[in-house]
PDB file of N, H, CA, C and O in Angstrom:
ATOM      1  N   UNK A   1       0.827  -1.195   0.000  1.00  0.00           N
ATOM      2  CA  UNK A   1       0.000   0.000   0.000  1.00  0.00           C
ATOM      3  C   UNK A   1       0.870   1.256   0.000  1.00  0.00           C
ATOM      4  O   UNK A   1       0.562   2.239  -0.674  1.00  0.00           O
ATOM      5  N   UNK A   2       1.934   1.207   0.748  1.00  0.00           N
ATOM      6  H   UNK A   2       2.183   0.409   1.296  1.00  0.00           H
ATOM      7  CA  UNK A   2       2.835   2.348   0.818  1.00  0.00           C
ATOM      8  C   UNK A   2       3.505   2.604  -0.534  1.00  0.00           C
ATOM      9  O   UNK A   2       3.686   3.755  -0.933  1.00  0.00           O
ATOM     10  N   UNK A   3       3.875   1.521  -1.243  1.00  0.00           N
ATOM     11  H   UNK A   3       3.728   0.586  -0.919  1.00  0.00           H
ATOM     12  CA  UNK A   3       4.482   1.685  -2.566  1.00  0.00           C
ATOM     13  C   UNK A   3       3.509   2.321  -3.557  1.00  0.00           C
ATOM     14  O   UNK A   3       3.905   3.127  -4.399  1.00  0.00           O
ATOM     15  N   UNK A   4       2.221   1.948  -3.445  1.00  0.00           N
ATOM     16  H   UNK A   4       1.900   1.294  -2.761  1.00  0.00           H
ATOM     17  CA  UNK A   4       1.209   2.509  -4.340  1.00  0.00           C
ATOM     18  C   UNK A   4       1.072   4.013  -4.122  1.00  0.00           C
ATOM     19  O   UNK A   4       1.085   4.785  -5.081  1.00  0.00           O
ATOM     20  N   UNK A   5       0.941   4.424  -2.873  1.00  0.00           N
ATOM     21  H   UNK A   5       0.931   3.796  -2.094  1.00  0.00           H
ATOM     22  CA  UNK A   5       0.801   5.855  -2.560  1.00  0.00           C
ATOM     23  C   UNK A   5       2.073   6.607  -2.926  1.00  0.00           C
ATOM     24  O   UNK A   5       2.013   7.722  -3.443  1.00  0.00           O
ATOM     25  N   UNK A   6       3.218   5.999  -2.657  1.00  0.00           N
ATOM     26  H   UNK A   6       3.266   5.093  -2.237  1.00  0.00           H
ATOM     27  CA  UNK A   6       4.491   6.617  -3.014  1.00  0.00           C
ATOM     28  C   UNK A   6       4.596   6.785  -4.539  1.00  0.00           C
ATOM     29  O   UNK A   6       5.101   7.799  -5.021  1.00  0.00           O
ATOM     30  N   UNK A   7       4.119   5.788  -5.289  1.00  0.00           N
ATOM     31  H   UNK A   7       3.710   4.964  -4.898  1.00  0.00           H
ATOM     32  CA  UNK A   7       4.131   5.882  -6.750  1.00  0.00           C
ATOM     33  C   UNK A   7       3.209   6.967  -7.264  1.00  0.00           C
ATOM     34  O   UNK A   7       3.516   7.634  -8.252  1.00  0.00           O
ATOM     35  N   UNK A   8       2.062   7.150  -6.586  1.00  0.00           N
ATOM     36  H   UNK A   8       1.813   6.608  -5.784  1.00  0.00           H
ATOM     37  CA  UNK A   8       1.156   8.225  -6.975  1.00  0.00           C
ATOM     38  C   UNK A   8       1.791   9.584  -6.741  1.00  0.00           C
ATOM     39  O   UNK A   8       1.703  10.476  -7.585  1.00  0.00           O
ATOM     40  N   UNK A   9       2.427   9.733  -5.599  1.00  0.00           N
ATOM     41  H   UNK A   9       2.498   9.009  -4.914  1.00  0.00           H
ATOM     42  CA  UNK A   9       3.032  11.021  -5.259  1.00  0.00           C
ATOM     43  C   UNK A   9       4.229  11.343  -6.143  1.00  0.00           C
ATOM     44  O   UNK A   9       4.506  12.513  -6.407  1.00  0.00           O
ATOM     45  N   UNK A  10       4.937  10.322  -6.601  1.00  0.00           N
ATOM     46  H   UNK A  10       4.712   9.372  -6.387  1.00  0.00           H
ATOM     47  CA  UNK A  10       6.103  10.537  -7.457  1.00  0.00           C
ATOM     48  C   UNK A  10       5.757  10.527  -8.944  1.00  0.00           C
ATOM     49  O   UNK A  10       6.645  10.574  -9.796  1.00  0.00           O
ATOM     50  N   UNK A  11       4.460  10.466  -9.247  1.00  0.00           N
ATOM     51  H   UNK A  11       3.740  10.428  -8.555  1.00  0.00           H
ATOM     52  CA  UNK A  11       3.972  10.468 -10.629  1.00  0.00           C
ATOM     53  C   UNK A  11       4.588   9.346 -11.460  1.00  0.00           C
ATOM     54  O   UNK A  11       5.147   9.588 -12.530  1.00  0.00           O
ATOM     55  N   UNK A  12       4.480   8.130 -10.963  1.00  0.00           N
ATOM     56  H   UNK A  12       4.025   7.934 -10.094  1.00  0.00           H
ATOM     57  CA  UNK A  12       4.961   6.955 -11.697  1.00  0.00           C
ATOM     58  C   UNK A  12       3.829   6.365 -12.515  1.00  0.00           C
ATOM     59  O   UNK A  12       2.660   6.489 -12.151  1.00  0.00           O
ATOM     60  N   UNK A  13       4.175   5.725 -13.616  1.00  0.00           N
ATOM     61  H   UNK A  13       5.125   5.624 -13.912  1.00  0.00           H
ATOM     62  CA  UNK A  13       3.190   5.243 -14.570  1.00  0.00           C
ATOM     63  C   UNK A  13       2.280   4.158 -14.006  1.00  0.00           C
ATOM     64  O   UNK A  13       1.066   4.235 -14.193  1.00  0.00           O
ATOM     65  N   UNK A  14       2.809   3.172 -13.337  1.00  0.00           N
ATOM     66  H   UNK A  14       3.795   3.109 -13.185  1.00  0.00           H
ATOM     67  CA  UNK A  14       2.036   2.014 -12.890  1.00  0.00           C
ATOM     68  C   UNK A  14       0.825   2.350 -12.035  1.00  0.00           C
ATOM     69  O   UNK A  14      -0.292   1.978 -12.393  1.00  0.00           O
ATOM     70  N   UNK A  15       1.011   3.044 -10.915  1.00  0.00           N
ATOM     71  H   UNK A  15       1.919   3.346 -10.625  1.00  0.00           H
ATOM     72  CA  UNK A  15      -0.146   3.358 -10.063  1.00  0.00           C
ATOM     73  C   UNK A  15      -1.181   4.255 -10.748  1.00  0.00           C
ATOM     74  O   UNK A  15      -2.382   4.062 -10.559  1.00  0.00           O
ATOM     75  N   UNK A  16      -0.734   5.222 -11.530  1.00  0.00           N
ATOM     76  H   UNK A  16       0.242   5.379 -11.684  1.00  0.00           H
ATOM     77  CA  UNK A  16      -1.673   6.125 -12.198  1.00  0.00           C
ATOM     78  C   UNK A  16      -2.440   5.413 -13.297  1.00  0.00           C
ATOM     79  O   UNK A  16      -3.613   5.712 -13.523  1.00  0.00           O
ATOM     80  N   UNK A  17      -1.785   4.455 -13.998  1.00  0.00           N
ATOM     81  H   UNK A  17      -0.832   4.213 -13.814  1.00  0.00           H
ATOM     82  CA  UNK A  17      -2.502   3.675 -15.000  1.00  0.00           C
ATOM     83  C   UNK A  17      -3.571   2.813 -14.342  1.00  0.00           C
ATOM     84  O   UNK A  17      -4.643   2.609 -14.911  1.00  0.00           O
ATOM     85  N   UNK A  18      -3.281   2.303 -13.140  1.00  0.00           N
ATOM     86  H   UNK A  18      -2.410   2.468 -12.678  1.00  0.00           H
ATOM     87  CA  UNK A  18      -4.264   1.512 -12.426  1.00  0.00           C
ATOM     88  C   UNK A  18      -5.481   2.365 -12.054  1.00  0.00           C
ATOM     89  O   UNK A  18      -6.618   1.914 -12.188  1.00  0.00           O
ATOM     90  N   UNK A  19      -5.247   3.580 -11.595  1.00  0.00           N
ATOM     91  H   UNK A  19      -4.323   3.947 -11.486  1.00  0.00           H
ATOM     92  CA  UNK A  19      -6.352   4.485 -11.250  1.00  0.00           C
ATOM     93  C   UNK A  19      -7.182   4.802 -12.507  1.00  0.00           C
ATOM     94  O   UNK A  19      -8.412   4.805 -12.456  1.00  0.00           O
ATOM     95  N   UNK A  20      -6.518   5.062 -13.609  1.00  0.00           N
ATOM     96  H   UNK A  20      -5.519   5.059 -13.651  1.00  0.00           H
ATOM     97  CA  UNK A  20      -7.231   5.370 -14.850  1.00  0.00           C
ATOM     98  C   UNK A  20      -8.040   4.160 -15.331  1.00  0.00           C
ATOM     99  O   UNK A  20      -9.163   4.318 -15.809  1.00  0.00           O
ATOM    100  N   UNK A  21      -7.483   2.971 -15.208  1.00  0.00           N
ATOM    101  H   UNK A  21      -6.571   2.843 -14.820  1.00  0.00           H
ATOM    102  CA  UNK A  21      -8.188   1.760 -15.617  1.00  0.00           C
ATOM    103  C   UNK A  21      -9.408   1.519 -14.742  1.00  0.00           C
ATOM    104  O   UNK A  21     -10.456   1.108 -15.239  1.00  0.00           O
ATOM    105  N   UNK A  22      -9.282   1.770 -13.445  1.00  0.00           N
ATOM    106  H   UNK A  22      -8.430   2.104 -13.041  1.00  0.00           H
ATOM    107  CA  UNK A  22     -10.419   1.621 -12.544  1.00  0.00           C
ATOM    108  C   UNK A  22     -11.517   2.628 -12.893  1.00  0.00           C
ATOM    109  O   UNK A  22     -12.701   2.294 -12.846  1.00  0.00           O
ATOM    110  N   UNK A  23     -11.135   3.842 -13.240  1.00  0.00           N
ATOM    111  H   UNK A  23     -10.173   4.113 -13.278  1.00  0.00           H
ATOM    112  CA  UNK A  23     -12.123   4.845 -13.664  1.00  0.00           C
ATOM    113  C   UNK A  23     -12.858   4.404 -14.931  1.00  0.00           C
ATOM    114  O   UNK A  23     -14.077   4.552 -15.027  1.00  0.00           O
ATOM    115  N   UNK A  24     -12.129   3.873 -15.888  1.00  0.00           N
ATOM    116  H   UNK A  24     -11.139   3.753 -15.811  1.00  0.00           H
ATOM    117  CA  UNK A  24     -12.755   3.396 -17.126  1.00  0.00           C
ATOM    118  C   UNK A  24     -13.724   2.258 -16.813  1.00  0.00           C
ATOM    119  O   UNK A  24     -14.840   2.233 -17.332  1.00  0.00           O
ATOM    120  N   UNK A  25     -13.307   1.324 -15.972  1.00  0.00           N
ATOM    121  H   UNK A  25     -12.400   1.344 -15.550  1.00  0.00           H
ATOM    122  CA  UNK A  25     -14.172   0.197 -15.612  1.00  0.00           C
ATOM    123  C   UNK A  25     -15.419   0.671 -14.868  1.00  0.00           C
ATOM    124  O   UNK A  25     -16.516   0.167 -15.112  1.00  0.00           O
ATOM    125  N   UNK A  26     -15.259   1.631 -13.967  1.00  0.00           N
ATOM    126  H   UNK A  26     -14.368   2.040 -13.769  1.00  0.00           H
ATOM    127  CA  UNK A  26     -16.416   2.176 -13.243  1.00  0.00           C
ATOM    128  C   UNK A  26     -17.381   2.860 -14.209  1.00  0.00           C
ATOM    129  O   UNK A  26     -18.597   2.734 -14.065  1.00  0.00           O
ATOM    130  N   UNK A  27     -16.852   3.573 -15.179  1.00  0.00           N
ATOM    131  H   UNK A  27     -15.864   3.676 -15.296  1.00  0.00           H
ATOM    132  CA  UNK A  27     -17.705   4.226 -16.166  1.00  0.00           C
ATOM    133  C   UNK A  27     -18.500   3.234 -16.992  1.00  0.00           C
ATOM    134  O   UNK A  27     -19.668   3.479 -17.295  1.00  0.00           O
ATOM    135  N   UNK A  28     -17.888   2.118 -17.360  1.00  0.00           N
ATOM    136  H   UNK A  28     -16.939   1.920 -17.113  1.00  0.00           H
ATOM    137  CA  UNK A  28     -18.592   1.093 -18.129  1.00  0.00           C
ATOM    138  C   UNK A  28     -19.675   0.438 -17.280  1.00  0.00           C
ATOM    139  O   UNK A  28     -20.781   0.195 -17.765  1.00  0.00           O
ATOM    140  N   UNK A  29     -19.367   0.150 -16.018  1.00  0.00           N
ATOM    141  H   UNK A  29     -18.469   0.347 -15.624  1.00  0.00           H
ATOM    142  CA  UNK A  29     -20.370  -0.434 -15.119  1.00  0.00           C
ATOM    143  C   UNK A  29     -21.527   0.541 -14.912  1.00  0.00           C
ATOM    144  O   UNK A  29     -22.690   0.139 -14.898  1.00  0.00           O
ATOM    145  N   UNK A  30     -21.200   1.826 -14.751  1.00  0.00           N
ATOM    146  H   UNK A  30     -20.255   2.152 -14.762  1.00  0.00           H
ATOM    147  CA  UNK A  30     -22.246   2.841 -14.596  1.00  0.00           C
ATOM    148  C   UNK A  30     -23.133   2.900 -15.837  1.00  0.00           C
ATOM    149  O   UNK A  30     -24.335   3.141 -15.730  1.00  0.00           O
ATOM    150  N   UNK A  31     -22.552   2.685 -16.995  1.00  0.00           N
ATOM    151  H   UNK A  31     -21.576   2.489 -17.081  1.00  0.00           H
ATOM    152  CA  UNK A  31     -23.304   2.730 -18.241  1.00  0.00           C
ATOM    153  C   UNK A  31     -24.278   1.558 -18.354  1.00  0.00           C
ATOM    154  O   UNK A  31     -25.369   1.713 -18.903  1.00  0.00           O
ATOM    155  N   UNK A  32     -23.899   0.397 -17.845  1.00  0.00           N
ATOM    156  H   UNK A  32     -23.012   0.271 -17.400  1.00  0.00           H
ATOM    157  CA  UNK A  32     -24.700  -0.809 -18.043  1.00  0.00           C
ATOM    158  C   UNK A  32     -25.667  -1.121 -16.906  1.00  0.00           C
ATOM    159  O   UNK A  32     -26.470  -2.045 -17.031  1.00  0.00           O
ATOM    160  N   UNK A  33     -25.615  -0.382 -15.807  1.00  0.00           N
ATOM    161  H   UNK A  33     -24.962   0.369 -15.706  1.00  0.00           H
ATOM    162  CA  UNK A  33     -26.530  -0.681 -14.701  1.00  0.00           C
ATOM    163  C   UNK A  33     -27.908  -0.079 -14.973  1.00  0.00           C
ATOM    164  O   UNK A  33     -28.004   1.010 -15.539  1.00  0.00           O
ATOM    165  N   UNK A  34     -28.982  -0.778 -14.573  1.00  0.00           N
ATOM    166  H   UNK A  34     -28.904  -1.663 -14.113  1.00  0.00           H
ATOM    167  CA  UNK A  34     -30.329  -0.286 -14.878  1.00  0.00           C
ATOM    168  C   UNK A  34     -31.041   0.410 -13.713  1.00  0.00           C
ATOM    169  O   UNK A  34     -32.239   0.675 -13.812  1.00  0.00           O
ATOM    170  N   UNK A  35     -30.342   0.714 -12.617  1.00  0.00           N
ATOM    171  H   UNK A  35     -29.369   0.499 -12.537  1.00  0.00           H
ATOM    172  CA  UNK A  35     -31.023   1.141 -11.402  1.00  0.00           C
ATOM    173  C   UNK A  35     -31.062   2.658 -11.193  1.00  0.00           C
ATOM    174  O   UNK A  35     -32.118   3.202 -10.869  1.00  0.00           O
ATOM    175  N   UNK A  36     -29.951   3.336 -11.370  1.00  0.00           N
ATOM    176  H   UNK A  36     -29.093   2.893 -11.634  1.00  0.00           H
ATOM    177  CA  UNK A  36     -29.873   4.757 -11.032  1.00  0.00           C
ATOM    178  C   UNK A  36     -29.590   5.583 -12.293  1.00  0.00           C
ATOM    179  O   UNK A  36     -28.567   5.407 -12.955  1.00  0.00           O
ATOM    180  N   UNK A  37     -30.498   6.461 -12.595  1.00  0.00           N
ATOM    181  H   UNK A  37     -31.329   6.603 -12.057  1.00  0.00           H
ATOM    182  CA  UNK A  37     -30.352   7.306 -13.786  1.00  0.00           C
ATOM    183  C   UNK A  37     -29.168   8.261 -13.657  1.00  0.00           C
ATOM    184  O   UNK A  37     -28.526   8.586 -14.655  1.00  0.00           O
ATOM    185  N   UNK A  38     -28.875   8.712 -12.439  1.00  0.00           N
ATOM    186  H   UNK A  38     -29.397   8.448 -11.628  1.00  0.00           H
ATOM    187  CA  UNK A  38     -27.758   9.651 -12.253  1.00  0.00           C
ATOM    188  C   UNK A  38     -26.424   8.970 -12.573  1.00  0.00           C
ATOM    189  O   UNK A  38     -25.522   9.613 -13.110  1.00  0.00           O
ATOM    190  N   UNK A  39     -26.287   7.684 -12.252  1.00  0.00           N
ATOM    191  H   UNK A  39     -27.020   7.162 -11.816  1.00  0.00           H
ATOM    192  CA  UNK A  39     -25.061   6.964 -12.611  1.00  0.00           C
ATOM    193  C   UNK A  39     -24.944   6.840 -14.125  1.00  0.00           C
ATOM    194  O   UNK A  39     -23.866   7.021 -14.692  1.00  0.00           O
ATOM    195  N   UNK A  40     -26.057   6.531 -14.769  1.00  0.00           N
ATOM    196  H   UNK A  40     -26.933   6.384 -14.309  1.00  0.00           H
ATOM    197  CA  UNK A  40     -26.050   6.431 -16.225  1.00  0.00           C
ATOM    198  C   UNK A  40     -25.704   7.779 -16.854  1.00  0.00           C
ATOM    199  O   UNK A  40     -24.995   7.835 -17.858  1.00  0.00           O
ATOM    200  N   UNK A  41     -26.201   8.855 -16.266  1.00  0.00           N
ATOM    201  H   UNK A  41     -26.777   8.810 -15.450  1.00  0.00           H
ATOM    202  CA  UNK A  41     -25.964  10.194 -16.804  1.00  0.00           C
ATOM    203  C   UNK A  41     -24.485  10.550 -16.793  1.00  0.00           C
ATOM    204  O   UNK A  41     -23.988  11.142 -17.751  1.00  0.00           O
ATOM    205  N   UNK A  42     -23.777  10.202 -15.733  1.00  0.00           N
ATOM    206  H   UNK A  42     -24.180   9.720 -14.954  1.00  0.00           H
ATOM    207  CA  UNK A  42     -22.364  10.557 -15.614  1.00  0.00           C
ATOM    208  C   UNK A  42     -21.411   9.471 -16.113  1.00  0.00           C
ATOM    209  O   UNK A  42     -20.195   9.639 -16.014  1.00  0.00           O
ATOM    210  N   UNK A  43     -21.921   8.378 -16.639  1.00  0.00           N
ATOM    211  H   UNK A  43     -22.909   8.242 -16.719  1.00  0.00           H
ATOM    212  CA  UNK A  43     -21.064   7.272 -17.056  1.00  0.00           C
ATOM    213  C   UNK A  43     -20.122   7.666 -18.196  1.00  0.00           C
ATOM    214  O   UNK A  43     -18.946   7.303 -18.179  1.00  0.00           O
ATOM    215  N   UNK A  44     -20.627   8.402 -19.175  1.00  0.00           N
ATOM    216  H   UNK A  44     -21.582   8.697 -19.188  1.00  0.00           H
ATOM    217  CA  UNK A  44     -19.768   8.798 -20.295  1.00  0.00           C
ATOM    218  C   UNK A  44     -18.658   9.714 -19.825  1.00  0.00           C
ATOM    219  O   UNK A  44     -17.514   9.582 -20.262  1.00  0.00           O
ATOM    220  N   UNK A  45     -18.984  10.642 -18.937  1.00  0.00           N
ATOM    221  H   UNK A  45     -19.913  10.749 -18.583  1.00  0.00           H
ATOM    222  CA  UNK A  45     -17.976  11.571 -18.426  1.00  0.00           C
ATOM    223  C   UNK A  45     -16.879  10.830 -17.658  1.00  0.00           C
ATOM    224  O   UNK A  45     -15.697  11.131 -17.819  1.00  0.00           O
ATOM    225  N   UNK A  46     -17.267   9.869 -16.830  1.00  0.00           N
ATOM    226  H   UNK A  46     -18.227   9.624 -16.699  1.00  0.00           H
ATOM    227  CA  UNK A  46     -16.286   9.103 -16.061  1.00  0.00           C
ATOM    228  C   UNK A  46     -15.402   8.278 -16.996  1.00  0.00           C
ATOM    229  O   UNK A  46     -14.187   8.216 -16.810  1.00  0.00           O
ATOM    230  N   UNK A  47     -16.005   7.652 -17.991  1.00  0.00           N
ATOM    231  H   UNK A  47     -16.992   7.702 -18.143  1.00  0.00           H
ATOM    232  CA  UNK A  47     -15.225   6.864 -18.958  1.00  0.00           C
ATOM    233  C   UNK A  47     -14.281   7.765 -19.757  1.00  0.00           C
ATOM    234  O   UNK A  47     -13.134   7.394 -20.003  1.00  0.00           O
ATOM    235  N   UNK A  48     -14.747   8.927 -20.155  1.00  0.00           N
ATOM    236  H   UNK A  48     -15.679   9.229 -19.955  1.00  0.00           H
ATOM    237  CA  UNK A  48     -13.916   9.867 -20.908  1.00  0.00           C
ATOM    238  C   UNK A  48     -12.745  10.362 -20.070  1.00  0.00           C
ATOM    239  O   UNK A  48     -11.618  10.425 -20.562  1.00  0.00           O
ATOM    240  N   UNK A  49     -12.995  10.712 -18.816  1.00  0.00           N
ATOM    241  H   UNK A  49     -13.910  10.660 -18.417  1.00  0.00           H
ATOM    242  CA  UNK A  49     -11.916  11.174 -17.932  1.00  0.00           C
ATOM    243  C   UNK A  49     -10.888  10.068 -17.736  1.00  0.00           C
ATOM    244  O   UNK A  49      -9.685  10.326 -17.773  1.00  0.00           O
ATOM    245  N   UNK A  50     -11.347   8.849 -17.529  1.00  0.00           N
ATOM    246  H   UNK A  50     -12.324   8.639 -17.499  1.00  0.00           H
ATOM    247  CA  UNK A  50     -10.424   7.729 -17.380  1.00  0.00           C
ATOM    248  C   UNK A  50      -9.582   7.490 -18.619  1.00  0.00           C
ATOM    249  O   UNK A  50      -8.390   7.199 -18.520  1.00  0.00           O
ATOM    250  N   UNK A  51     -10.197   7.611 -19.785  1.00  0.00           N
ATOM    251  H   UNK A  51     -11.166   7.847 -19.866  1.00  0.00           H
ATOM    252  CA  UNK A  51      -9.472   7.397 -21.042  1.00  0.00           C
ATOM    253  C   UNK A  51      -8.429   8.486 -21.278  1.00  0.00           C
ATOM    254  O   UNK A  51      -7.285   8.189 -21.624  1.00  0.00           O
ATOM    255  N   UNK A  52      -8.815   9.727 -21.095  1.00  0.00           N
ATOM    256  H   UNK A  52      -9.744   9.968 -20.815  1.00  0.00           H
ATOM    257  CA  UNK A  52      -7.863  10.832 -21.269  1.00  0.00           C
ATOM    258  C   UNK A  52      -6.747  10.732 -20.239  1.00  0.00           C
ATOM    259  O   UNK A  52      -5.580  10.967 -20.552  1.00  0.00           O
ATOM    260  N   UNK A  53      -7.110  10.383 -19.013  1.00  0.00           N
ATOM    261  H   UNK A  53      -8.058  10.192 -18.759  1.00  0.00           H
ATOM    262  CA  UNK A  53      -6.110  10.218 -17.966  1.00  0.00           C
ATOM    263  C   UNK A  53      -5.121   9.105 -18.322  1.00  0.00           C
ATOM    264  O   UNK A  53      -3.920   9.247 -18.093  1.00  0.00           O
ATOM    265  N   UNK A  54      -5.626   7.991 -18.885  1.00  0.00           N
ATOM    266  H   UNK A  54      -6.601   7.875 -19.071  1.00  0.00           H
ATOM    267  CA  UNK A  54      -4.749   6.897 -19.285  1.00  0.00           C
ATOM    268  C   UNK A  54      -3.785   7.338 -20.376  1.00  0.00           C
ATOM    269  O   UNK A  54      -2.611   6.967 -20.349  1.00  0.00           O
ATOM    270  N   UNK A  55      -4.259   8.116 -21.325  1.00  0.00           N
ATOM    271  H   UNK A  55      -5.212   8.417 -21.347  1.00  0.00           H
ATOM    272  CA  UNK A  55      -3.400   8.599 -22.408  1.00  0.00           C
ATOM    273  C   UNK A  55      -2.303   9.493 -21.838  1.00  0.00           C
ATOM    274  O   UNK A  55      -1.146   9.398 -22.246  1.00  0.00           O
ATOM    275  N   UNK A  56      -2.664  10.359 -20.898  1.00  0.00           N
ATOM    276  H   UNK A  56      -3.605  10.436 -20.566  1.00  0.00           H
ATOM    277  CA  UNK A  56      -1.682  11.275 -20.318  1.00  0.00           C
ATOM    278  C   UNK A  56      -0.651  10.526 -19.473  1.00  0.00           C
ATOM    279  O   UNK A  56       0.552  10.749 -19.614  1.00  0.00           O
ATOM    280  N   UNK A  57      -1.125   9.634 -18.590  1.00  0.00           N
ATOM    281  H   UNK A  57      -2.102   9.453 -18.476  1.00  0.00           H
ATOM    282  CA  UNK A  57      -0.183   8.971 -17.678  1.00  0.00           C
ATOM    283  C   UNK A  57       0.666   7.919 -18.374  1.00  0.00           C
ATOM    284  O   UNK A  57       1.655   7.452 -17.808  1.00  0.00           O
ATOM    285  N   UNK A  58       0.298   7.539 -19.587  1.00  0.00           N
ATOM    286  H   UNK A  58      -0.505   7.918 -20.047  1.00  0.00           H
ATOM    287  CA  UNK A  58       1.142   6.590 -20.314  1.00  0.00           C
ATOM    288  C   UNK A  58       2.469   7.226 -20.712  1.00  0.00           C
ATOM    289  O   UNK A  58       3.389   6.526 -21.137  1.00  0.00           O
ATOM    290  N   UNK A  59       2.576   8.544 -20.579  1.00  0.00           N
ATOM    291  H   UNK A  59       1.829   9.113 -20.233  1.00  0.00           H
ATOM    292  CA  UNK A  59       3.820   9.236 -20.862  1.00  0.00           C
ATOM    293  C   UNK A  59       4.642   9.493 -19.610  1.00  0.00           C
ATOM    294  O   UNK A  59       5.738  10.047 -19.696  1.00  0.00           O
ATOM    295  N   UNK A  60       4.127   9.097 -18.438  1.00  0.00           N
ATOM    296  H   UNK A  60       3.237   8.646 -18.369  1.00  0.00           H
ATOM    297  CA  UNK A  60       4.887   9.262 -17.188  1.00  0.00           C
ATOM    298  C   UNK A  60       6.060   8.296 -17.174  1.00  0.00           C
ATOM    299  O   UNK A  60       6.035   7.280 -17.868  1.00  0.00           O
ATOM    300  N   UNK A  61       7.094   8.605 -16.384  1.00  0.00           N
ATOM    301  H   UNK A  61       7.114   9.430 -15.820  1.00  0.00           H
ATOM    302  CA  UNK A  61       8.228   7.676 -16.301  1.00  0.00           C
ATOM    303  C   UNK A  61       7.842   6.393 -15.566  1.00  0.00           C
ATOM    304  O   UNK A  61       6.961   6.389 -14.706  1.00  0.00           O
ATOM    305  N   UNK A  62       8.514   5.319 -15.923  1.00  0.00           N
ATOM    306  H   UNK A  62       9.229   5.321 -16.622  1.00  0.00           H
ATOM    307  CA  UNK A  62       8.279   4.018 -15.300  1.00  0.00           C
ATOM    308  C   UNK A  62       8.735   4.098 -13.886  1.00  0.00           C
ATOM    309  O   UNK A  62       8.638   3.116 -13.150  1.00  0.00           O
TER     310      UNK A  62
END
């Protein structure tokens, strides 16, 4: 856990890619759930933020 937080603070690629991937996955789940309209409403935005974030952090140092 300490390595993960340390990697986030030092702007390393691995931990930030994991955060971006989790955001993309959450956005897809929000898109496919049939229960809450507010989750469906923000699903595209969450997926878009995760995708853009993944593109940006893929340029961070290893």
